[in-house]
C-alpha positions, 0 to 999 in steps of 0.5 A: 694587162695594161687595159685591165689596169687602166679600166680599174683605175678609171673605175676607182677615179669615178668612185672617188668622184661620187664619194667627194660629191657626197661629202660636199653635200654634207654640211660639216665635212672633214677637210682632211678627209676631203684633201686626202680623197682629192690627192688620191684622185689626182694620183689616179689621174696621173696613173691613168695618163701614164697608162694611156700614153703607154697604150697609144703609139708615138706619132712623129709629126 
């Protein structure tokens, strides 16, 4: 279940990369929309990191 969620989050993160890149290509783009997309992308990155840490066992060094 966690792996499926992780895959979905990674997919959404990649999709946001594409959307942000397309927005940058347009000359006048909406700064507020860009901020929201980037904020969502960072939130996804945090969720991905959290799930990855749950999937990987803790190794005592």
